N, C-alpha and C positions, 0 to 999 in steps of 0.2 A: 255263649257267653254275652252278655249285655255290653256295648264299648264304652258306657259311662258306668262307674260305681261308686259308691262311699268306700272309705276304709273301712270306717266301721262295718258296714256288708261283708266287705272281702275278708275283714278279720274271723266273723263268724261263721262264714263257710272254712274256716280251717286255716289261712294263710297267716303266719307270724305278722307283725310290724316288722320285723327285718326283712321280711321277704317281699312286704308291699314295698317299702323303702328300694328293696334293692331292682327292683321292677321298675322302679320309676328313676333311674340314675341315668343323667344322658345315654350310657352303652344299653341301658334296658329297654323291655320291650313297651314299656306303660310311658304312663307322661301325669303329674300331677297339673290338675286346669285351677284346680281354686284349691283352699286348703280342705283338704278331708275329702277333696274328690277326684279321680281318678280316671286317664283316659287309656284303656288298655287297650290300645296300639301303638305304634312310633309315628303314623304318618300324622302331621299337622292337622291341630283339629280343625274340624269346618265350622261355618257360622253354627248347623244346626247341633252340632257338639258341644260346643261350646252354650247353648240355649238347654240345654240337656242337663249338663254340668251347673249353670245358675242356679237352674229347678230344685237340684239336689242340694246345693249349698244353702239356698235362700228357705227350704224346708217345705214342708206339705202343703201348708196353706196359700204358697206363694203364686202368682200369675204373671204372666209376663203382658205386658201389656205396650202401648206407643207403638215405633215403624216395625217392630220384629215380629208382635203379634199381627198386625196388619199384612206387611210383606210374606207371612206363612198363611194368611189367609187368602191372597190372590192380591192386593194392592201394591201399585207399583210407587215404592216411595223407597227415597235414600235410607240407610242405615249407616246409626252413627257408632262410633267409636264403644260407646257403652250402652249396654242391653236395659232397658224399663222394666223395672219387677214393684207389682205390687203385694204389699204384705202387710200383715197385720199388728196392731199397735204395740204388742208387745215384742216383735222381730226386734233383736239386737245386732244384729250382723249388718255389716259392712264390709264394700272391698271397691276399689279405685274404677273398677273395669263396670261395676253395678253400680243403676242409677236404683236406690231403693226408696218406696215410696208406700210412708205408713198409711192407711187406710182404715176407715170406721164402715165403707162400705164396699162390699166385694163386689166385685163386677160377675157378671154371668160370665160362663167359664166355657170355651168351645174346645173340644180335643181335637187334635192334630198333630199327625207325627210324634205323638207320644210325648206332645205338652201341652201345658195348659195354657190358653191363650184369654185374655180379655176380649169379651165380643168386640165384632168391630166398629158400633158408637163409643163404646168407654173407651177403647185405646185410639180412635182417632180424635177422639177429646183429649183424651191425656197428651198426646202429643203435639197438637197443636196449640194447649193454654202453655206449653215453654217454650214457643214461639213469639219473638220480637217483630219478627218480620211478617207486615200483612201478606205479601205472596205467597212466602210460603206456608201460611197458613191456609190458604186459597187452594194452594196446591195438594194439600194433604185432605181437605172435604171434597175434591172434584175428584182424586185419587180414588178413595171411598166409595162415592156415587159411581162413577166410571167403570168400577169392580162390580159394581151392584151387589157388595157388600152390604147393604144397607138402604135405606131410604133417605131423603131430606128432613122428614116426619120423625122418623128414629134416632136422628142428631139431633133434634131440636128437643124429643122427649130427656135424651140423655142429658142435654144441658140444663135443662128445667130442675133433672133431680140430683145435679152434680154439685159439689162446694163452689161459691162463686171467683174464689181466689184466682187469679190471673186467666178469666175468662172473656174479659171487657170484647178484647180484638176478635176474638172465635165468633163469640154474640154477635159483632156487628157484621163479618164479613156473612155469618149463617143467614143473619135477616136480609144481606142486600144479595147473597146468592142463591138461594133458596127460601123466600119468603114463604111463611104460611098463608094459605087461603084466610077470606074473613070467618071468623069462627072455628076455624080448623083447629087453634089454638086450646078454645075453651072446651072444643069434646077430647082433645088430646087427655088433657089435665083432668077432665071428668074421667077418662076410660083409666089413668095411671091410678086415681084414687079409688077405683072401685074395686 
């Protein structure tokens, strides 16, 4: 039995709503992590449990981005209290522990540990553009490059394709840290457009 399940799936498997509620009482063997999402073990949830629960809650098209996506793929970045999730424009969900970002440009998805994660360039820029601290932005970009999750060119390409909102500091840091060679920007633009 999977440790994370939706109450809908549990009900379909034959458990009554009353049985599910009884299992989720303080003395029961399960716990409700989010509305409609149950952790089927009594021990405190791990970060991985929380990430899986968030994807159940956010829906089948949701993708984890930012610090958690980078950490799951091998970058050393601090994890915030909230979990950053990309969702479609029609998503109407909300929760205090989840940072929902509605997007019209779904990311490339990397599957790891039964999670849907944004590819490193997108996850790094989603995290960096929310920072107002230049040193923090530099640390994020360096962490992704140091972990060899992507190249500076990958970051430049992602930045060129992304919404410009909140990217001024990231653009400045990327140009300073990892400038493109002369002519490289033009070649990358041709490659993206072809």
